[in-house]
N, C-alpha and C positions, 0 to 999 in steps of 0.2 A: 961982782957984776960983770965984770969983765969976763972972767972964767964961764959964766952961764952962756953969754953970747958965743964965746968958742965952742962950748958944748953943742950949742944949737946948729952951729955951722958944720959940726963934724958929724952930724946925723947921716947914716947911710942913704943912699939915693932910693933904694927899693923901700925903706921903711918910711921916708919921708912922702912919697907919692903912692903908699899902699892902698889908701882908700880909693883913689882916682883910679888906680889900676884895676881894683876890685869892680867898681863900677862899669868900667870899659870893657871889662870881661863879661859882666852881666849882661850889658847892652848887646854884645857880639853874639853871646848865647841866645839870647831872646830874638835877634834879627834871623840868626841861622835857624832857630825853631820855626819863625813865623814863615820864612821862605820854602822850607823844606817839609813843614807838617801843615800849618794852619793854612796858608794860602792856596796850596793844592785842593785842600778839602772845601774852602771857601768857593774856589772856581767850580768844582764839581757840584757844590750845592747850588749855586746859581745856575749852571747849566741845566741841572736836574729840575729846579722850579719852573725854568723857561719852557723845558719839555713838558713839564706836567700841565702848564698853563695852555700850551699850545693843544694838546691832547684834550683838555677840557673843553675848549673852544670848538675843535673838531667834533667832540661828542655832543656839544649843544646844538651844532649846526645838523648833525644827524638826527638829532631828536626833533628839531623843528621840521626837518625834511620829513620824517616818518608821519608827524602830526598832519602835515599837510596831505601827504599820500594817503593816510586814513580817512581824512575828510573827503578827498577826491573819490576814494572808493565808495564811501556811503553815499556821496551824491550821484555817482554813476548808477548805483543799484537803484536809485530813485526814477531813473530816466527809463521811459517806456521802450519796448522793443522796436516801436515804429521810428521814435526818435533817434534810437541807436543806429538803425539803418540809415537814417539821413546823415547822422555824423560820420558814418563809415563811407557814405558816398561823397561827402564834402572834403574828406581827408582819409582816403583810403590807406590800407596798410602797405600797399605795393603800388608801383607806378600804374600797373594795368594798362598797357598800350591798347589792347583792342578795345577798352571801354572809352579812352580817348579818341580814337579814330571813329567810334560809332558816334560819340557825342558830336565831333567836329563836322563829320560828313551829314549828320542829322540836321545841324544847324544850317550848313551850307545849302542843302536840299531844301530846307524849309523857307529859306528866303530866295530860292531860285537861283542861287549863285553857283558857277562852275568852279569845282574844285579839282585841283591836280593832285589825284590822289598819290600818284608815284612821287610827287614833290613834296609829300609831308615828311618832315624830318623830326624825329623824337630823339632827344639826347638828355642824359641825366646830367645835372649840372652838379659842380663841385660843392661840397658842403662847406658852410661858412658858419662861424661863431660870432656872437657879438657879446660885448661886456654887459652884465647884469648888475643891477644893484646888490650890494652885499645884504646877506641875512642879518637881521638884528635881534638880538636876545632881550630878555625881560630889563636889562639895565640900559636899554636903548645903545648898546655898543655893538659895533660891527663884529659879526662872528668870523665870516670868512668869506672872502670874494667868489662870486660863481660866475660861470660864463653860460650864457643862454644859447642853446643850440638851435639854430633856424632850421625848420623843417625841410628836408630834402626835396628838390623839385626837378620837374622835367621841362626842358625848354622845347617849343614846338615852332617850327618854321613852316609857313603856309603859303601858297600861291592860289589866288583866286581871280577869276576873270567875270565879265559881264556884271560888274559892280557899279551901280549908280550911287550918287550921294544919299539918297534915301535908304539904300541899302546898307551902305556903310554905316549910318547911325543906327539903324536897327540891328545890325550885326554886334556893334559895340555895346548897345544897351543890352542885348541878350547876354554877352559874356560878363556884364557887369551884374545883372541880375540872376545869373545862373546859380544854381545850388553849389555846384563844384567851384572851387576858388581858380579863377584865372587872372592873371596880371598881363597886361599888354606892355611889352618891353619897347617895341618900336613897330612902326608901320610906314610903308611907302605906297601912296596912292596915286594912280595916275588917272586923272579924270577923262582924257581923251580916249584912251582904249579901254577904260574900266578895268585894269588891272590893279590888284591889291597884293602886296607882300607883306606879311604879318609875322611878327615874332612874339609869342605867349609864353607864359609859364604856368604850370599847374603843379600844385604841392602834394605831398603823401607822407605817410608816416614811415619810419624806418624800423 
């Protein structure tokens, strides 16, 4: 019995821990294989999957936009030529300074107002954008954020005289009911001398 215990104590170190060493070596090899082979492929896979998902969302957004454009084209063909001319007058393709001059001068003359023609200043305003609600696909999930483009506009500065309170109300009423879109930005009215300084805007397509 004493001899067997001595024999166990005399077992070489490498043999005694052989199984532990084998397990440790296998773990090291697996770890190296994971970090050198498997992990890069997983990273590439996830990156590719994200890119494919993004491309699919962009494709869905373009398909939705194409559907909207087709519906718009069909509806536009249903509009009569007379109504198309009205639309072009409401929102012309270009600023058309001469048309704006004639419109403004005509309004002033109609109401008997003295308009300083040399004082009319037309200036194209800087284009701005505003956030638009994102498109939504069939699963009611947002596809991609869009930015709505505000139609470009022309700022118009006017100086009128011989304006009384009634003329002022009629002038603003005409601007409000005009077929062409006008926005009143600001005005300064002096009832004592009947002078009116006016800043308005008109929109057009680009």
